C-alpha positions in Angstrom: 11.6 -97.1 167.8 9.6 -97.0 165.0 5.7 -98.7 165.2 5.1 -101.1 162.2 2.0 -101.6 160.9 0.4 -98.6 163.6 -3.1 -98.8 162.6 -3.3 -101.9 162.5 -1.9 -102.5 165.9 -4.3 -99.4 167.1 -7.0 -101.6 165.6 -5.9 -104.5 168.1 -5.6 -102.3 170.8 -8.5 -101.1 170.5 -10.6 -104.7 170.0 -8.3 -105.6 173.2 -10.0 -102.8 175.0 -13.5 -103.8 174.0 -13.1 -107.4 174.7 -11.9 -105.9 178.6 -15.0 -104.4 178.6 -17.2 -107.0 178.3 -14.7 -109.3 180.3 -13.8 -112.0 178.1 -11.3 -114.4 177.4 -9.7 -116.7 174.9 -8.6 -120.0 174.4 -5.3 -122.0 173.1 -7.2 -123.6 170.7 -5.7 -125.2 168.1 -2.0 -124.9 169.8 -3.7 -126.0 172.8 -5.4 -129.4 171.2 -2.5 -130.4 169.5 0.3 -130.1 172.5 -2.9 -131.7 174.6 -2.9 -134.4 171.9 0.6 -135.3 171.8 0.9 -135.4 175.9 -1.8 -138.2 175.5 -0.5 -140.4 172.6 2.6 -141.7 174.8 4.5 -140.8 172.2 6.7 -138.5 174.1 9.1 -139.3 177.1 8.8 -138.2 180.5 11.0 -135.0 180.1 9.3 -133.7 177.0 6.3 -134.3 178.3 7.0 -132.2 181.1 8.2 -129.8 178.8 4.6 -129.7 176.8 2.8 -129.5 180.0 5.0 -126.1 180.6 4.0 -124.5 177.3 0.5 -125.8 177.5 0.4 -124.4 180.8 1.7 -120.7 179.4 -0.5 -120.7 176.4 -3.3 -121.3 178.9 -2.6 -118.2 181.3 -1.8 -116.2 177.7 -5.2 -117.1 176.4 -7.2 -116.6 179.9 -5.6 -112.9 180.0 -8.3 -112.1 176.8 -7.9 -108.3 175.7 -4.6 -107.7 177.6 -3.4 -110.7 175.5 -4.3 -109.0 172.8 -3.2 -105.7 173.7 0.3 -107.2 174.5 0.4 -109.0 171.5 -0.7 -105.9 169.2 2.5 -104.3 170.4 5.0 -107.0 170.2 3.7 -107.4 166.5 4.1 -103.5 166.3 7.7 -103.5 167.5 9.6 -106.8 166.9 8.1 -109.9 166.0 4.8 -110.3 164.1 4.6 -114.3 164.5 4.8 -114.1 167.9 2.5 -111.3 168.2 -0.3 -112.7 166.4 0.2 -115.4 168.1 -0.7 -113.8 171.4 -3.4 -112.2 169.8 -4.9 -115.1 168.2 -4.6 -116.6 171.7 -6.2 -114.0 173.1 -8.8 -113.8 171.0 -9.8 -117.8 171.6 -12.1 -117.5 168.3 -10.9 -116.6 164.2 -13.0 -115.4 161.8 -13.7 -119.7 160.5 -14.9 -120.3 164.2 -17.3 -117.3 164.2 -18.8 -118.8 160.6 -19.1 -122.5 162.0 -20.9 -121.2 164.9 -23.5 -119.8 162.7 -23.6 -123.0 160.2 -24.0 -124.9 163.3 -27.0 -122.3 165.0 -28.6 -122.4 161.4 -28.5 -126.8 161.3 -29.2 -127.3 165.2 -32.4 -125.3 164.0 -31.9 -121.3 165.2 -34.1 -119.1 163.0 -31.8 -116.6 161.0 -33.1 -113.9 163.0 -32.1 -115.3 166.3 -27.9 -114.8 164.9 -27.4 -111.7 166.1 -28.6 -112.7 169.4 -26.5 -115.7 169.2 -23.5 -113.8 168.6 -23.9 -111.4 171.2 -24.5 -113.9 173.6 -22.0 -116.1 172.8 -19.3 -113.0 172.6 -20.6 -111.4 176.2 -22.2 -108.9 174.8 -21.9 -106.5 171.9 -18.4 -105.0 173.2 -17.1 -108.4 173.3 -18.3 -109.3 169.5 -16.9 -106.2 168.2 -13.5 -106.3 170.3 -13.1 -109.8 169.1 -14.2 -109.0 165.0 -12.2 -105.6 164.9 -9.1 -107.7 166.4 -9.5 -110.2 164.0 -9.1 -107.9 161.2 -6.3 -106.3 162.5 -4.8 -109.1 162.8 -5.4 -110.5 159.8 -3.7 -106.9 158.6 -0.4 -107.7 160.9 0.9 -109.9 158.4 4.4 -108.6 156.5 
């Protein structure tokens, strides 16, 4: 089997390894919020709720794996499905470039000095390795698109 997008898969694997080093985990993010909103809305029946709860639980387990999810998702995107692989990488990351920008903007708006922003980023991502792993994985994930 040949790996598609070899250098981007390797980049995601490096990012996932850095995330593992800093014990950084992700979150189900948008998909988890969407499923949770559907579950609490009352618009779906009990059978559909049971299925959605299982999907939400699986998403949560994928996100908790953090760096491992990033590595596995990168390998899946390299060998088979870009969509599924990128979804798993995204959940393992738990954040995106927009989330990082929002974190910076809210920190500045909240009264933090611009000189304190690197410290805020480093503490938000469990150290330099976590921050580097997330940023590397975000760019690798963006390039995994066809």
